[in-house]
DRENNU-245701 format. One record per residue: residue in three letters; z, y, x of N, C-alpha, C, O in turn. Coordinates in steps of 0.1 Angstrom, whole numbers, plus 2048, in hexadecimal, padded with zeros to 3 digits. Example, Ala and Ser with C-alpha at 12.3 -4.5 7.8 and 13.67 -1.06 7.14 Angstrom:
2
ALA84E7C788484E7D387B84E7DF8848557DF88ESER8477EA8808477F588984F80088185080B886
//
This chain:
135
METBDEAB95CCBDCAB55BFBDEAA65BEBD9A9E5C7ILEBE5AA15B4BE7A935B2BDAA8D5ACBD4A925A3LYSBD6A825B3BC9A7B5AEBCDA6F5A5BC6A6C59BPHEBD8A685A9BDCA5C5A1BEAA595A3BF0A5D5ADPHEBF0A5159ABFEA4D59BBFEA3E597BF9A3A58DLEUC05A365A0C05A2859DC14A2359EC1BA285A6METC17A1A595C24A12596C20A04598C199FE590VALC259FE5A3C209F05A7C2D9E85AAC369ED5B0ASNC2D9DB5A7C389D25ABC359CC5B9C2A9CE5BELYSC3F9C55BEC3D9BF5CCC329B55CDC2D9B25D8GLNC2E9AF5C2C239A55C2C169AC5C2C0B9A55C2GLYC159B95C1C099C15C1C039C35B3BF79C75B2GLNC0A9C05A9C059C259BC079D0597C139D5597THRBFD9D7592BFE9E458DC059E4580C019DD576ARGC109EB57EC179EC572C149F956AC149F955ELEUC10A03571C0CA0F56AC02A17574C05A18580SERBF7A1C56EBEEA24576BEAA3056EBE7A2F562LYSBEAA3C575BE6A4856EBDDA50578BE1A53583TYRBD1A53573BC7A5A57BBC5A68576BC4A6A56ATYRBC5A7257FBC3A8057BBB5A8557EBB2A9057CGLUBADA7C583B9FA7F585B97A72580B9DA67581HISB8BA7457CB83A69577B80A5F582B7AA6458CVALB83A53580B80A4858AB7AA3D581B81A38578ASPB6EA38585B68A2D57DB72A2157EB79A1F588ILEB72A19573B7CA0E572B7AA0457DB849FE582ASNB6EA01581B6C9F758CB719FD599B779F55A1LYSB70A0A59BB75A105A7B84A115A7B8BA105B1ARGB8AA1259BB98A1259AB9EA0559FBA8A055A6THRB999FA59AB9E9ED59EB9D9EB5ADBA79E75B3LEUB929EF5B3B919EE5C2B9A9F85C9BA19F45D3LEUB9BA045C4BA4A0E5CABB3A095C9BBAA0A5D3GLUBB7A045BDBC5A005BCBC89F45C5BD39F35CBTHRBBF9EA5C6BC09DF5CFBC39E45DEBCC9DF5E4GLUBBA9EC5E2BBB9F15F0BC89F95F2BCE9F85FDVALBCBA025E9BD7A0A5EABE3A025EABECA045F2ILEBE49F85E1BF09F05E0BF19E85EDBFD9E65F2LYSBE79E25F2BE79DB5FFBEC9E460ABF49DF613SERBE79F060BBEC9F9615BFB9FC615C019FD61FCYSC009FE609C0EA01607C179F5609C229F6610LEUC139EA603C1C9DE604C1D9D8612C269D1615SERC129DA61AC129D4627C1B9DC631C1C9D763CARGC209E762DC289EF637C369EB636C3B9E762CSERC3D9ED642C4B9E9642C549F563EC4EA0063CASNC609F363BC699FE637C6BA09641C6EA1463EGLUC69A0564EC6BA0F659C5FA1865BC60A22661GLNC54A15654C48A1D656C48A2964CC4FA28642CYSC41A3364FC40A3F647C3AA3C639C31A33638SERC3EA4362FC39A41622C2DA4961EC29A4B613PHEC27A4F628C1BA57626C0FA5062EC11A4D639ILEC04A4E627BF9A4762DBECA4F62BBEAA5461FGLUBE4A51635BD7A57634BCEA4C62FBCDA41635TYRBC7A4E624BBEA4461EBB1A4B619BB2A53610LYSBA6A4761FB99A4D61CB9AA5C61CB9EA62626ASPB97A62610B97A71610BA3A77609BA3A82605PHEBAEA6F608BBBA74603BC6A6D609BC5A65612LYSBD2A71605BDFA6C60BBE6A64600BE5A665F4LEUBEDA5A605BF5A515FCC04A54600C08A5460BILEC0CA575F6C1AA595F8C21A4E5EEC1EA4E5E3TYRC2AA465F4C30A3C5ECC3FA3B5EFC44A3F5F9ARGC46A365E5C54A335E6C57A255E0C50A215D6GLNC60A1E5E5C64A115E0C72A125D9C7BA175DFTYRC73A0D5CDC80A0C5C6C819FE5C2C7A9F95B8ALAC8A9F65C9C8C9E85C6C7E9E15C7C789E15D2ALAC7A9DB5BCC6D9D35BDC619DC5B8C569D65B6LEUC639E95B7C599F25B1C549FC5BCC5DA025C2PHEC479FD5BDC41A075C6C3BA115BDC34A0E5B4ILEC3DA1E5C0C37A295BAC2EA305C4C32A345CEVALC21A305C1C17A355CAC10A415C4C0BA405B8VALC0FA4C5CBC08A585C6BFDA5B5D0BFFA5C5DCGLYBF0A5D5CBBE5A615D3BE3A705D1BE1A745C6VALBE2A775DDBE0A865DCBD5A8A5E5BD1A825EEASNBD0A965E4BC6A9B5EDBCDAA05FABD9A9F5FBASPBC5AA3604BCAAA6611BD3AB2612BDAAB461CTHRBD1ABC609BD9AC860ABE7AC7603BEFAD1604GLUBEAABC5FDBF7ABB5F6C02AB95FFC00AB360AASNC0EABE5FCC1AABC604C20AAF602C24AAB5F7GLUC20AA660CC25A9960BC34A98607C37A905FEMETC3CAA060DC4AAA0609C4DAA45FBC56A9F5F4ALAC45AAD5F6C46AB15E8C43AA65DEC4AAA35D4ILEC38A9E5E2C35A935D9C3FA885DBC43A815D1TYRC44A865E7C4FA7C5E9C5BA7F5E1C61A765DBGLUC5FA8B5E0C6AA8F5D8C66A8E5C9C6FA8B5C1PHEC5AA915C5C55A905B7C57A825B3C5CA7F5A8ILEC54A785BBC55A6A5B8C64A675B5C67A605ABHISC6DA6B5BDC7BA695BBC80A705AEC87A6A5A7ASNC7BA7C5ACC7FA8359FC7AA7B593C81A7B589PHEC6EA76594C68A6E589C71A62586C73A5F57BVALC75A5B591C7EA4F58FC8BA53589C91A4C581GLUC90A5F58DC9DA63587C9BA66578CA4A63570VALC90A6C574C8DA6E566C8CA6155FC92A60554LEUC85A57564C84A4A55EC92A4455DC96A3E553ASPC9AA45567CA8A40567CB0A4655CCB7A3F555GLUCAFA5355ACB6A5954FCB1A55541CB8A52538TYRCA4A55540C9DA52534CA0A4352FCA2A41523PHEC9FA3A539CA1A2C535CAEA26539CB1A1A538SERCB8A2F53ECC5A2B542CC6A2054CCC5A14549GLNCC6A24558CC8A1B564CBDA10565CC0A04567VALCB1A14563CA6A0B564CA3A04571C9F9F9572ILECA5A0B57CCA2A06589CAB9FA58CCA89F2594CYSCB79FA587CC19F058ACC19E4581CC79DA584ILECBA9E5576CB99DA56CCAC9D356DCA19DA56ETYRCAC9C656ECA09BE56FC9F9B4565CA89AF55FVALC929B0562C8F9A6559C92998560C9599856CALAC9298D559C9698055EC9197D56CC99979574LYSC8497F56FC7F97C57CC83986587C82983593GLYC88991583C8D99B58DC829A3594C849A959ETHRC769A358EC6B9AA595C669B658DC609BF594ILEC689B7581C639C2579C6F9CA574C779C556CPROC709D7577C7B9DF572C7B9DF562C709DE55DCYSC869E055CC879DF54EC7E9E8546C799E453CPHEC7C9F454BC759FE543C669FA543C5EA0053BLEUC619F154BC539ED54BC519DF544C469DA545LYSC5B9DA53DC5A9CC538C529CB52CC4D9C0528ASPC509D6524C479D5518C3E9E1518C409EB51ELEUC339DF510C299EA50FC2E9F7509C29A0150DGLUC379F6500C3CA034FBC43A0C506C41A18506ASNC4AA0550EC51A0D519C47A12523C48A1C529ILEC3CA0A526C32A0E52FC2BA1B529C28A24531TYRC29A1B51CC23A27516C2DA33517C28A3E51AARGC3AA31516C44A3B517C44A41526C45A4D528VALC43A3852FC43A3C53DC36A45540C37A4F547SERC2BA4053AC1FA4853CC20A56536C1BA5F53BLEUC26A5752AC28A64524C31A6D52CC2FA7852DLEUC3CA67531C45A6E53AC3DA74546C40A7F54BLEUC35A6B54CC2DA6F557C23A7B554C22A8455BSERC1DA7A548C13A84544C1AA91541C15A9B546PHEC25A91539C2BA9D535C36AA253EC3AAAD53EGLYC3BA98546C46A9C54FC43AA355BC4BAA9562LEUC36AA355FC31AAA56BC35AB956BC39ABE575VALC32ABF55FC35ACE55EC44AD055FC48ADA566ILEC4CAC8559C5AACA559C60AC8567C68AD056CLEUC5BABE56EC60ABB57CC5BAC6585C63AC958FALAC50ACB583C4AAD658CC53AE258BC54AEA595ASNC58AE557FC60AF157DC6FAEE580C77AF857FTYRC73AE2583C81ADE585C86AE4592C92AE2595
//
């Protein structure tokens, strides 16, 4: 079961977070900080699956964007790894080549540059899970 979904840039700033279980806001901040440090400190040669406290972290990097999914211990890591890629493909189709287009500083993908698009990404994540699971 997915516990949370994070989109983070290389500087460690959370661009989007979605929690599927209740987590107190203070604990979210601490959790995100620790999770981001765990993922950003790893090299490209290391595995994208991390055991973290009582759950697993699965992450993928797309240019300057990291997508991190926290799941329980019984979840299939490769299925989540593929889910992340499918989600990026959906974003790519929806926003037309978003992973390759960057804002002036080159750190934030175009689809995350304004609040309206962040809301759209959140909606795609909320309603797209069922569609991708049946894909």
